[in-house]
N, C-alpha and C positions, 0 to 999 in steps of 0.2 A: 832578784826577781822571784816572785812567788810561783811555785809550781801548781797548776790547776788541780783541784781535788778530783777524786774519782766521781763524785756526784756532779761536779761541773762538767767534766768530760762526757759523762753519760747524758746529761741534759743537752749539751751541744750536739752530740751524735743524734739524739732524738729530734732536735730541731732540724738538722740537716736532712735526715731521712724524711721527715714530714714535709719539708720544703720541696724535696724532689718528688714525693708522691703527689702533692697538690699541683705542682707545675705540670706533671704528666697528665693528671686528670683535666687540668685546664686546657692544655693543648689538644687533648683528644676530644673533649666535649664542646669546645667553642672554636669558632673559625673567624679569621679577620674578614672585615667587610672588603669587598672586591676593590673599592676605591681607596682603601686604607690598608692594603696588603703589606706584608713584610717587605717585599721587594720595592713597592712604591715608597714606603716610609724611609727605607734605607737610601733610596735615590732622591729623597726629598721632593717627591712628585705626587704624594697622596692628596686627596681632597681636603678642603678646609671644613670645619675647624680642627680636623684631626692632625694635619701635618704640623701646625704651629705648636703643638704640644710635643716639642722636639727633643726634650732632654734624653729620653731613652733611645730614640732613633739615632741621635748624634753619638751617644756612647757606643751603641752597637756598630755604627759605621766606623768609628775610630778603632774598635777592637778588631773588626774584620780587616782593617788596613795592615795589621801585622800578625794576625793569627789565621791559620788555614781552617776556618770553620764556616759553615753555611749560615744562611740568614735565619732559619728556624732555630738552629742550635744556639746562636748567639743571643737571641731573645729568650730562649729557654734558660740559659745560664743566668741571664740578668733577672729572670723571674725567681729562680732559686734564691739568689741573693736578696731579692726584695721580700720574699716570704720570711727568710731568716731574720732580716732586719726588722720586719714588722713584729715578729715575736719578741725580738730583743727590746724594741721600744715599748711593747706592751708590758714586758717584765719590769722595765724601768719605771713605767707609770704606776704599776702596783707597788713598787718599792717607795716611790716618792709620796704616794698617797697612803702609805702604810696599810695596804690591803693584804691580808694573809698573815698568818701567825709566824711564818718562818720562810727561809729562802726556798726550801723544797716546795712548800705550798704555793708560793708565788710562781715558781717555775712551772708547776702543773697548771695553775690557773692561766698563765700566759699562753699555754698551748691551746686552751679552749677558745681563744680568740679566732682560731682558724675556722671554727664551725660557722659562725654567722658570715664570715668573709666568703667561705665556699658557697654558702647558700645564695649569696649575691652574684658571685662571679662565675660559678661552675655549673650548678644545678640548672638544667634546662627550664625554660619557661613553660608553664602548663596552660593548656587551652581546653575549654569546655564549651563547644559550640555544636549542638546544644548540650546543656548539662544533663538532660534526661529526655527520654522519648516515651510515648505511650502507644503501645501496640499490642494487639491480641488481648486487650483488657488487662494488660500488665504494664507497670512502670519499669523501665530499663535504663541503664546508663546510656548517655548520648555519645557523641563523638569526642572522646578524651584523647589527647595526644600531647607530646612534648616537642618543643621547638628549641634548637640549639641557640645559644647566645652568641653575640659577636665578641671577638677578642680584641682588646686594645691594650698595648703594653704600658700605657701610663696609668691605668686604673689602680693597680696594686700599689705602686709607689705613691700615688696621690693619697691613699689612705694612711700610709706610713708617715708621709710628710705632715698630714693634718694632725695625727695623734702627737707626733713629736713637737709640732708648733704649739698645740694647746698645752702640752706639758711644760714647755718653756714659758708660755704665757702665765701659767699658774705659778711656776717657780719665781718668775719675775714679780708677780703680785705679792708673793710671800717674802721674797728676799730681793727687794729692788737693788739693782747694781748695773753698772755700765757693761760688765762682761756678759750678764744674762741677756741684756737688751741687744748687744752686738751679735750674740749667738742667734737670737731670734731673727734679727733682720737678715743675717747671712743665710739662714735656712729658708726664710721667707722668699728671698730672691731665687734660690735654687728651685724651690717648690713652684714658684710662679712660672719658671721656664717649663716645668713639667705639665702644669694645667692651670687654667685661669680661675679655678674655684677658690684660690687663695683670697680672692676679692672678698669673700664672705667672712674671712677671718678678721678683717679690719674693724667692723663694728663690734665683733666679739672682743677684740683686744681693747677697744675703747671702754666697753662696759666693765670688763674684768679689772682693768687697771685704773679705773676712775677712783679718785681719792686715795689711791695707793701711790702712784707716781705724782710728782708735783705737776701743776697745770702746764708749766713750760715744757717739762720733759715729756709729758703725755702728748702735747701738741706736736712736738718735734718727732716723736716716735710714730705718731699717726701720719704726719706729713711724709716721713721717710718711706712708710709703707705705700702710701698713695703714689709717690714719685717712682719708687721701684716698680710697682705694678704697672703704672702708666708707661714707663720707658720700656720695660721688658716686653709687655704684651703689645704695646704699640709697634715696637720694632718687629716682633715676630709676625703679627697679623699683617703688617705692611709688606714684609718680605714675601709672604705667601698669599698675597691678596688676589693673585691671578689663578689660584687653585680653586676651581669652582666646585661647589657641592650641588648636584642636580636636585637634591631634596630640599634645599634651603628656600624658605618662603618669607623670612623676616627681612623686611627691606633694609638694605645697607649692611647686612651681615651674612655670614655663612651658616647661620643657625636655622633649625627647623622649628615647626610649630605642631605640637601634638596634644594640646590640652583637651580638646573635645574627644579625640580618640581615646586618651587615657581615662577620662571620666566614663566613657562608654564601656571600656574594659572593666573598670571597677564596679560598674552597675550590675555585672553578673555576680550574684551572691556567692556562688561556689568559687569563682575566681578571686573575689574579695577575701573570702575566708582563707584560701591557700596563700594569698599575697600577705595577709596579716600574720599568718603562721610563719611565713618565710622571712619577713622583714626583720633584719638584724637578729634572726633566730629568736624572736620574741623578747629581746633584751629590754624593750620599752615597757613591758608589763611590770616588772618589779620597780622600775623607775616611776611609773604612774601610781602604783600602790604605796610605795615607800618614799614618795617624793620629799616628804618632810625631813628625811634623813640625808638627802643629797647635799654634798659639799656645796656651799653657796657659790663659790667661784667657778667650780666645775659646772654647776647648773646654769650660771649665766653664759658661760662659753658654749654650752650645749644648745641652749635655746637660741641665742643670738646668731650662732653659725648655722644650725640645722634648719630652722624654719625658713630663712631666705633661700637656702640651697634647695630645700624640698620644693618650694614654690617655683623656683627657676627650673628644676628638673622636671616637674610635672608639666610645665608649659613647653619647654624646648626639647625634652627627651622622651623616649618611648618607655612607658612604665613597665613593659614586658621585660626590659633589660634593667634589672635591679642595680646593675653596676653604675647607673647614672647618679645614685646617691651613696656610692661606696664610702665617701668621706665621712658620712654620718655614723657608719657602723662602729668605728673604734670608740667614739664618744659615748654611744649608747651602751656598748659592752662595758666600758670602764665605769660609767655611771651606775649600771646595774650591779656590778660587783661591789662598788663602793657602798651603795645603800644596803645591800644584803650583808656585807661585812660589818656595817655600823649597827645593825639590828641587835646581834647578841651582846655587844658592848653596852648598848643602851638598856637592854633588858636586865643585864647583870647589875648595872648601876642602880636601876629602879628597885630591883630585888634587895640589894644591899641597903638602900635607904629605908625601905619598908622594914627590913629586919632590925636595923638599928633603932628605928622608931618603936617597934614592938618591944624590943629589949628595954628601952627607956621607960615605956609605959609599965612594964612588968616590975621594974625596980622601983 
């Protein structure tokens, strides 16, 4: 068995310390919603749709069954694990897509993933109502203040699951095999217990694996995902169907409706600017500018997953809580690093071609 190198141990220590710091900041700066508090989640009495996202509450309740730890501490420990796992999956994504010139560079780049994640999960929502005032013949700042975000234990794992599933999807598209497909389906099932946004991965899977898998295998894989999603989510939502959400307005569901309010929030120019600056840490900017260099399969997964999720989140969620689109962040971050990393390679190839052509003309 190989002994970990000093560099690997140093990186693991850095990951652990960063995970503890981010968990601490998250717990201090965000609070659970009163109808989805830690105690209610652990007792499986929280409002819907929050309670049926049951993976983390079930793990926490199991751990408390044989460990003498309180409800806040058990969720804090699970979040430390989730942050560390997220960074580890990010590193694996960089390695699989060959982003970064060395292991050290990839380890450093993987740590940067925490910045856009923290902007979505931890940094309070900013409000500007009004943005400015005019008094005594002078323009002055209006009422600017910060509002704490809500804390839900399934948000961070949802981002980690999404990134891992997209990476497995890309791996399957490049190296079709039964083992990769089974790994994908197993993780898909676990992620579906955590949050129902895995539904938006199904069309992404169909587009990425089209003409890669045989029509028969692709059909079976898609059918397996639909069945897994339907059985798992159907059972969970039926189990907790009597857990009412007082804010729910969509008939026949426990979901809310916030589209008009979200559009009204974004109509404030200052709020829109800060929202755009905060969204995924601006990772979408290099993607838009250098989109021609985006890996085609990653691009298909990004578009087919993110656009439906964004539309759903804008309609059903509160835009003030950027956590509602947290699953988009890993894909935007990974895509941004991929297009930036591809640029020097392309430039060097172009320069080499021009130099060769010039030398040929000279001779």
